[in-house]
BAROTOR-705544 format. One record per residue: residue number from 1; residue in one letter; x, y, z of N, C-alpha, C in turn. Coordinates in pm, whole numbers, always signed. Layout:
N
[r NUM,"A",[X,Y,Z],[X,Y,Z],[X,Y,Z]]
...
END
This chain:
114
[r 1,"M",[+8325,+15023,+12735],[+8312,+15045,+12877],[+8241,+15177,+12903]]
[r 2,"D",[+8166,+15180,+13008],[+8094,+15302,+13042],[+8189,+15402,+13103]]
[r 3,"E",[+8177,+15525,+13059],[+8253,+15634,+13120],[+8153,+15722,+13194]]
[r 4,"G",[+8193,+15778,+13302],[+8102,+15867,+13372],[+8152,+15899,+13509]]
[r 5,"Q",[+8085,+15990,+13572],[+8119,+16032,+13708],[+8034,+15950,+13805]]
[r 6,"P",[+8093,+15909,+13916],[+8013,+15837,+14016],[+7909,+15930,+14075]]
[r 7,"D",[+7795,+15875,+14113],[+7687,+15957,+14167],[+7663,+15930,+14315]]
[r 8,"G",[+7761,+15877,+14385],[+7744,+15848,+14526],[+7709,+15703,+14553]]
[r 9,"R",[+7644,+15637,+14459],[+7613,+15495,+14475],[+7730,+15408,+14435]]
[r 10,"Y",[+7820,+15462,+14356],[+7931,+15384,+14302],[+8054,+15397,+14390]]
[r 11,"I",[+8116,+15283,+14417],[+8238,+15283,+14496],[+8353,+15229,+14412]]
[r 12,"P",[+8472,+15283,+14427],[+8586,+15229,+14355],[+8624,+15093,+14413]]
[r 13,"V",[+8645,+14995,+14325],[+8678,+14860,+14371],[+8812,+14810,+14317]]
[r 14,"A",[+8858,+14867,+14207],[+8985,+14821,+14148],[+9024,+14916,+14036]]
[r 15,"R",[+9144,+14896,+13987],[+9192,+14966,+13867],[+9190,+14866,+13752]]
[r 16,"L",[+9185,+14916,+13631],[+9184,+14828,+13515],[+9304,+14734,+13514]]
[r 17,"T",[+9416,+14779,+13571],[+9535,+14695,+13575],[+9518,+14573,+13665]]
[r 18,"A",[+9414,+14571,+13748],[+9389,+14455,+13834],[+9329,+14338,+13757]]
[r 19,"L",[+9276,+14364,+13638],[+9219,+14256,+13557],[+9331,+14166,+13508]]
[r 20,"D",[+9309,+14036,+13514],[+9410,+13943,+13467],[+9408,+13935,+13314]]
[r 21,"A",[+9486,+13847,+13257],[+9497,+13835,+13111],[+9364,+13797,+13047]]
[r 22,"R",[+9276,+13734,+13124],[+9143,+13697,+13073],[+9042,+13810,+13089]]
[r 23,"G",[+9085,+13921,+13152],[+8993,+14032,+13176],[+8905,+14011,+13297]]
[r 24,"R",[+8959,+13947,+13401],[+8881,+13916,+13520],[+8954,+13958,+13647]]
[r 25,"A",[+8874,+13982,+13749],[+8926,+14008,+13884],[+8813,+13978,+13982]]
[r 26,"V",[+8849,+13954,+14106],[+8751,+13938,+14213],[+8775,+14050,+14312]]
[r 27,"V",[+8667,+14121,+14348],[+8675,+14232,+14441],[+8572,+14212,+14551]]
[r 28,"Q",[+8583,+14291,+14655],[+8489,+14285,+14766],[+8397,+14406,+14759]]
[r 29,"V",[+8266,+14384,+14761],[+8167,+14491,+14769],[+8083,+14463,+14893]]
[r 30,"G",[+8111,+14537,+15000],[+8048,+14506,+15128],[+8094,+14369,+15174]]
[r 31,"D",[+7999,+14281,+15201],[+8031,+14144,+15244],[+8033,+14045,+15128]]
[r 32,"T",[+8020,+14094,+15006],[+8006,+14006,+14890],[+8129,+14007,+14801]]
[r 33,"R",[+8174,+13887,+14765],[+8279,+13874,+14664],[+8213,+13893,+14527]]
[r 34,"V",[+8269,+13983,+14449],[+8211,+14017,+14319],[+8315,+13990,+14210]]
[r 35,"A",[+8271,+13918,+14107],[+8357,+13889,+13993],[+8342,+14000,+13890]]
[r 36,"L",[+8453,+14055,+13847],[+8455,+14148,+13734],[+8496,+14069,+13612]]
[r 37,"V",[+8421,+14082,+13504],[+8447,+14004,+13384],[+8433,+14095,+13263]]
[r 38,"R",[+8537,+14099,+13180],[+8530,+14180,+13058],[+8490,+14088,+12942]]
[r 39,"V",[+8382,+14129,+12873],[+8334,+14056,+12756],[+8314,+14157,+12644]]
[r 40,"D",[+8381,+14134,+12533],[+8370,+14223,+12417],[+8396,+14369,+12454]]
[r 41,"G",[+8495,+14392,+12541],[+8535,+14527,+12579],[+8450,+14592,+12685]]
[r 42,"R",[+8347,+14523,+12734],[+8260,+14580,+12837],[+8275,+14503,+12968]]
[r 43,"L",[+8282,+14577,+13078],[+8294,+14513,+13209],[+8156,+14480,+13266]]
[r 44,"H",[+8149,+14362,+13325],[+8029,+14317,+13395],[+8070,+14279,+13536]]
[r 45,"A",[+7977,+14292,+13631],[+8004,+14254,+13769],[+7889,+14167,+13818]]
[r 46,"L",[+7925,+14054,+13878],[+7825,+13964,+13932],[+7880,+13897,+14056]]
[r 47,"A",[+7787,+13853,+14143],[+7831,+13783,+14263],[+7918,+13666,+14221]]
[r 48,"D",[+8030,+13648,+14288],[+8128,+13549,+14247],[+8093,+13407,+14288]]
[r 49,"T",[+7997,+13388,+14376],[+7967,+13257,+14431],[+7848,+13191,+14363]]
[r 50,"C",[+7871,+13074,+14305],[+7764,+12997,+14241],[+7666,+12950,+14348]]
[r 51,"P",[+7535,+12966,+14325],[+7437,+12924,+14425],[+7425,+12772,+14437]]
[r 52,"H",[+7478,+12697,+14343],[+7467,+12551,+14347],[+7561,+12489,+14449]]
[r 53,"R",[+7692,+12511,+14432],[+7790,+12451,+14522],[+7895,+12550,+14572]]
[r 54,"G",[+7875,+12679,+14546],[+7965,+12779,+14601],[+8093,+12802,+14526]]
[r 55,"G",[+8103,+12752,+14403],[+8224,+12773,+14325],[+8246,+12919,+14290]]
[r 56,"S",[+8372,+12956,+14268],[+8406,+13092,+14228],[+8383,+13107,+14079]]
[r 57,"L",[+8283,+13185,+14042],[+8251,+13202,+13900],[+8365,+13265,+13822]]
[r 58,"A",[+8444,+13349,+13886],[+8556,+13414,+13818],[+8658,+13312,+13768]]
[r 59,"E",[+8658,+13193,+13826],[+8752,+13088,+13785],[+8698,+13001,+13674]]
[r 60,"G",[+8572,+13022,+13636],[+8509,+12936,+13536],[+8538,+12977,+13393]]
[r 61,"D",[+8497,+12890,+13301],[+8513,+12916,+13159],[+8407,+13014,+13110]]
[r 62,"L",[+8446,+13096,+13014],[+8355,+13193,+12954],[+8326,+13151,+12812]]
[r 63,"D",[+8198,+13143,+12775],[+8155,+13109,+12640],[+8056,+13217,+12597]]
[r 64,"G",[+8103,+13313,+12519],[+8020,+13429,+12486],[+7995,+13508,+12613]]
[r 65,"H",[+7867,+13524,+12649],[+7830,+13594,+12773],[+7800,+13499,+12887]]
[r 66,"L",[+7823,+13369,+12866],[+7795,+13271,+12971],[+7922,+13234,+13045]]
[r 67,"L",[+7920,+13258,+13176],[+8031,+13225,+13263],[+7993,+13098,+13338]]
[r 68,"H",[+8074,+12994,+13324],[+8042,+12863,+13381],[+8112,+12842,+13515]]
[r 69,"C",[+8038,+12792,+13611],[+8096,+12758,+13741],[+8200,+12648,+13719]]
[r 70,"P",[+8317,+12661,+13781],[+8421,+12560,+13761],[+8390,+12426,+13830]]
[r 71,"L",[+8295,+12421,+13921],[+8266,+12297,+13992],[+8174,+12203,+13914]]
[r 72,"H",[+8062,+12256,+13865],[+7966,+12170,+13794],[+7915,+12233,+13665]]
[r 73,"A",[+7984,+12336,+13617],[+7959,+12397,+13486],[+7824,+12466,+13470]]
[r 74,"W",[+7760,+12501,+13580],[+7637,+12579,+13565],[+7673,+12712,+13500]]
[r 75,"P",[+7603,+12751,+13391],[+7634,+12878,+13325],[+7547,+12992,+13380]]
[r 76,"F",[+7608,+13111,+13387],[+7535,+13231,+13427],[+7566,+13341,+13326]]
[r 77,"D",[+7462,+13407,+13278],[+7479,+13516,+13183],[+7532,+13637,+13260]]
[r 78,"V",[+7649,+13687,+13220],[+7711,+13799,+13293],[+7628,+13926,+13282]]
[r 79,"R",[+7538,+13935,+13184],[+7454,+14054,+13166],[+7332,+14053,+13256]]
[r 80,"T",[+7279,+13935,+13287],[+7153,+13925,+13362],[+7167,+13852,+13494]]
[r 81,"G",[+7272,+13771,+13510],[+7289,+13689,+13629],[+7209,+13560,+13626]]
[r 82,"R",[+7132,+13536,+13521],[+7044,+13419,+13514],[+7116,+13297,+13455]]
[r 83,"C",[+7076,+13181,+13506],[+7125,+13054,+13454],[+7024,+13004,+13351]]
[r 84,"P",[+7065,+12988,+13224],[+6968,+12944,+13122],[+6921,+12800,+13142]]
[r 85,"W",[+6996,+12719,+13213],[+6957,+12580,+13239],[+6851,+12569,+13347]]
[r 86,"R",[+6857,+12661,+13442],[+6767,+12656,+13557],[+6708,+12794,+13582]]
[r 87,"P",[+6586,+12816,+13540],[+6524,+12947,+13555],[+6517,+12997,+13700]]
[r 88,"D",[+6523,+12905,+13796],[+6515,+12945,+13937],[+6651,+12980,+13995]]
[r 89,"A",[+6758,+12965,+13917],[+6893,+12993,+13967],[+6948,+13120,+13903]]
[r 90,"S",[+7000,+13209,+13986],[+7062,+13331,+13936],[+7158,+13385,+14041]]
[r 91,"V",[+7243,+13477,+13996],[+7333,+13547,+14087],[+7309,+13696,+14070]]
[r 92,"R",[+7338,+13770,+14173],[+7319,+13914,+14171],[+7419,+13978,+14074]]
[r 93,"I",[+7373,+14075,+13998],[+7462,+14153,+13913],[+7464,+14296,+13964]]
[r 94,"Y",[+7571,+14367,+13929],[+7593,+14503,+13975],[+7624,+14593,+13857]]
[r 95,"E",[+7578,+14716,+13865],[+7615,+14814,+13764],[+7762,+14847,+13778]]
[r 96,"V",[+7828,+14866,+13663],[+7971,+14897,+13660],[+7993,+15024,+13580]]
[r 97,"R",[+8084,+15106,+13628],[+8129,+15223,+13553],[+8281,+15226,+13557]]
[r 98,"V",[+8339,+15286,+13455],[+8484,+15304,+13452],[+8510,+15453,+13440]]
[r 99,"R",[+8594,+15503,+13530],[+8633,+15644,+13528],[+8786,+15647,+13519]]
[r 100,"G",[+8837,+15687,+13404],[+8981,+15680,+13383],[+9023,+15535,+13385]]
[r 101,"D",[+9110,+15498,+13480],[+9149,+15358,+13492],[+9087,+15293,+13616]]
[r 102,"E",[+8990,+15362,+13677],[+8928,+15315,+13800],[+8795,+15247,+13770]]
[r 103,"I",[+8776,+15128,+13827],[+8651,+15053,+13813],[+8565,+15083,+13933]]
[r 104,"L",[+8440,+15123,+13907],[+8345,+15155,+14013],[+8224,+15062,+14001]]
[r 105,"V",[+8174,+15017,+14115],[+8058,+14927,+14118],[+7952,+14989,+14206]]
[r 106,"A",[+7826,+14976,+14163],[+7715,+15026,+14244],[+7707,+14945,+14372]]
[r 107,"A",[+7722,+15011,+14485],[+7729,+14941,+14612],[+7592,+14915,+14673]]
[r 108,"S",[+7497,+15003,+14649],[+7369,+14988,+14719],[+7262,+14921,+14635]]
[r 109,"D",[+7242,+14965,+14515],[+7134,+14910,+14433],[+7192,+14817,+14328]]
[r 110,"S",[+7173,+14689,+14346],[+7218,+14597,+14244],[+7111,+14589,+14137]]
[r 111,"V",[+7149,+14542,+14021],[+7058,+14535,+13909],[+6970,+14411,+13921]]
[r 112,"G",[+7030,+14298,+13952],[+6954,+14173,+13956],[+6960,+14108,+14093]]
[r 113,"F",[+6857,+14034,+14126],[+6851,+13966,+14254],[+6836,+13817,+14231]]
[r 114,"P",[+6902,+13736,+14315],[+6885,+13591,+14301],[+6745,+13547,+14335]]
END
Protein backbone atom coordinates (compact mmCIF):
# COMPACT_ATOMS: atom_id res chain seq x y z
CA MET A 1 0.00 0.00 0.00
CA ASP A 2 1.14 3.51 -0.69
CA GLU A 3 2.15 5.58 2.30
CA GLY A 4 2.30 9.31 2.10
CA GLN A 5 0.89 12.65 3.05
CA PRO A 6 -2.17 13.97 1.24
CA ASP A 7 -1.43 16.90 -1.05
CA GLY A 8 -4.84 18.55 -1.03
CA ARG A 9 -6.25 16.44 -3.86
CA TYR A 10 -6.76 13.45 -1.61
CA ILE A 11 -9.76 13.13 0.64
CA PRO A 12 -10.24 10.61 3.44
CA VAL A 13 -12.95 8.11 2.50
CA ALA A 14 -12.62 5.25 4.99
CA ARG A 15 -10.40 3.46 7.47
CA LEU A 16 -8.73 0.15 6.72
CA THR A 17 -11.14 -1.46 9.19
CA ALA A 18 -13.99 -0.62 6.79
CA LEU A 19 -12.71 -3.23 4.32
CA ASP A 20 -14.65 -6.47 4.51
CA ALA A 21 -13.08 -9.94 4.73
CA ARG A 22 -12.51 -9.86 0.96
CA GLY A 23 -10.66 -6.53 1.23
CA ARG A 24 -13.47 -4.45 -0.27
CA ALA A 25 -15.62 -1.46 0.60
CA VAL A 26 -17.82 1.01 -1.24
CA VAL A 27 -17.36 4.71 -0.49
CA GLN A 28 -18.73 7.96 -1.84
CA VAL A 29 -16.41 10.37 -3.71
CA GLY A 30 -18.48 13.40 -4.65
CA ASP A 31 -21.50 12.02 -6.49
CA THR A 32 -19.77 8.76 -7.41
CA ARG A 33 -19.88 5.40 -5.65
CA VAL A 34 -16.32 4.10 -5.61
CA ALA A 35 -15.28 0.51 -4.96
CA LEU A 36 -12.14 -0.03 -2.90
CA VAL A 37 -10.53 -3.37 -3.69
CA ARG A 38 -7.39 -4.86 -2.16
CA VAL A 39 -5.38 -7.08 -4.51
CA ASP A 40 -2.04 -8.55 -3.43
CA GLY A 41 -1.84 -6.09 -0.52
CA ARG A 42 -2.44 -2.99 -2.66
CA LEU A 43 -5.61 -0.92 -2.65
CA HIS A 44 -7.29 0.09 -5.89
CA ALA A 45 -10.25 2.41 -6.37
CA LEU A 46 -12.63 2.37 -9.30
CA ALA A 47 -16.13 3.55 -10.07
CA ASP A 48 -18.45 0.97 -8.56
CA THR A 49 -21.06 1.00 -11.35
CA CYS A 50 -20.66 -1.26 -14.39
CA PRO A 51 -21.35 0.70 -17.59
CA HIS A 52 -23.22 -2.27 -19.11
CA ARG A 53 -26.14 -2.76 -16.72
CA GLY A 54 -25.23 -0.77 -13.62
CA GLY A 55 -24.16 -3.65 -11.39
CA SER A 56 -22.07 -2.96 -8.28
CA LEU A 57 -18.55 -4.06 -9.16
CA ALA A 58 -17.65 -4.36 -5.48
CA GLU A 59 -20.09 -7.29 -5.29
CA GLY A 60 -18.46 -9.16 -8.19
CA ASP A 61 -15.93 -11.95 -8.28
CA LEU A 62 -12.23 -11.12 -8.38
CA ASP A 63 -9.87 -13.17 -10.57
CA GLY A 64 -6.34 -11.80 -10.26
CA HIS A 65 -6.72 -8.11 -11.12
CA LEU A 66 -10.03 -8.61 -12.95
CA LEU A 67 -13.16 -7.64 -11.05
CA HIS A 68 -16.30 -9.11 -12.66
CA CYS A 69 -19.68 -7.40 -12.65
CA PRO A 70 -22.13 -9.61 -10.72
CA LEU A 71 -24.90 -9.09 -13.31
CA HIS A 72 -23.30 -10.24 -16.57
CA ALA A 73 -19.67 -10.98 -15.59
CA TRP A 74 -18.05 -8.19 -17.55
CA PRO A 75 -14.47 -8.00 -16.19
CA PHE A 76 -12.67 -4.75 -15.37
CA ASP A 77 -8.98 -4.50 -14.54
CA VAL A 78 -8.75 -2.76 -11.15
CA ARG A 79 -5.42 -1.19 -12.22
CA THR A 80 -6.63 0.42 -15.46
CA GLY A 81 -10.44 0.36 -15.36
CA ARG A 82 -10.51 -1.29 -18.80
CA CYS A 83 -12.62 -4.25 -19.83
CA PRO A 84 -10.44 -6.74 -21.76
CA TRP A 85 -13.50 -8.14 -23.57
CA ARG A 86 -14.67 -4.78 -24.85
CA PRO A 87 -12.04 -2.15 -25.61
CA ASP A 88 -14.74 0.55 -25.67
CA ALA A 89 -15.89 -0.23 -22.10
CA SER A 90 -14.11 1.08 -19.02
CA VAL A 91 -14.73 2.55 -15.59
CA ARG A 92 -12.99 5.48 -13.97
CA ILE A 93 -10.14 4.66 -11.61
CA TYR A 94 -8.82 6.82 -8.79
CA GLU A 95 -5.45 7.20 -7.14
CA VAL A 96 -5.37 5.76 -3.62
CA ARG A 97 -3.09 6.49 -0.70
CA VAL A 98 -3.03 5.07 2.80
CA ARG A 99 -1.93 7.21 5.73
CA GLY A 100 -1.82 5.22 8.95
CA ASP A 101 -5.15 3.40 8.91
CA GLU A 102 -6.88 6.06 6.79
CA ILE A 103 -7.70 5.47 3.12
CA LEU A 104 -7.49 8.57 0.93
CA VAL A 105 -8.71 8.87 -2.67
CA ALA A 106 -7.86 11.55 -5.21
CA ALA A 107 -11.06 13.57 -5.44
CA SER A 108 -10.34 15.84 -8.38
CA ASP A 109 -8.03 14.15 -10.86
CA SER A 110 -8.92 10.58 -11.62
CA VAL A 111 -6.40 8.39 -13.36
CA GLY A 112 -8.65 6.82 -15.98
CA PHE A 113 -11.73 7.98 -17.83
CA PRO A 114 -14.51 5.87 -19.30
